[in-house]
C-alpha positions in Angstrom: 0.0 0.0 0.0 1.3 3.5 -0.8 2.1 5.5 2.2 2.6 8.8 0.6 2.9 10.3 -2.8 5.4 13.1 -3.4 5.0 15.9 -5.8 7.9 17.2 -7.9 9.3 19.8 -5.4 9.4 17.2 -2.6 11.2 14.8 -4.9 13.8 17.4 -5.9 14.4 18.2 -2.3 14.7 14.5 -1.3 17.0 13.6 -4.1 19.0 16.7 -4.6 18.3 16.5 -8.4 16.9 19.2 -10.5 13.6 19.0 -12.5 15.4 18.5 -15.8 17.8 15.9 -14.2 14.8 13.9 -12.8 13.0 13.8 -16.2 16.2 13.0 -18.1 16.8 10.1 -15.8 13.2 8.9 -16.2 13.7 9.0 -20.0 16.7 6.7 -19.6 14.9 4.4 -17.0 17.4 5.5 -14.3 14.6 7.0 -12.1 11.1 5.8 -11.2 8.3 7.1 -13.4 5.7 9.2 -11.8 2.0 8.1 -11.4 -0.9 10.2 -12.5 -2.8 11.5 -9.5 -5.0 14.0 -11.3 -5.8 15.4 -14.8 -2.7 17.5 -14.7 -0.9 16.2 -11.7 1.7 13.5 -11.1 3.5 12.2 -8.1 6.0 9.6 -7.0 5.0 6.9 -4.5 7.3 7.0 -1.4 8.4 3.4 -1.9 9.7 4.1 -5.4 11.8 7.0 -4.2 13.1 5.0 -1.2 14.0 2.1 -3.4 15.8 4.4 -5.9 17.8 5.9 -3.0 18.7 2.4 -1.8 20.0 1.5 -5.3 22.1 4.7 -5.4 23.6 3.8 -2.1 24.4 0.2 -3.2 26.0 1.5 -6.3 28.1 3.9 -4.3 29.2 1.1 -1.9 30.1 -1.2 -4.8 32.3 1.4 -6.5 34.2 2.3 -3.4 
């Protein structure tokens, strides 16, 4: 079950990525795709952001 859905400004703050970086990474399948939450609104489920952050931490640990 989805705990919370984050809008773009929150995702930018949580990840440290800019809007353009987020959408560039979405286009290359390096970042989770948002879900539609309204006619003109999208958001990211909390679980998808947490999973992405965990993958980034694993990749960092493997390269160290």
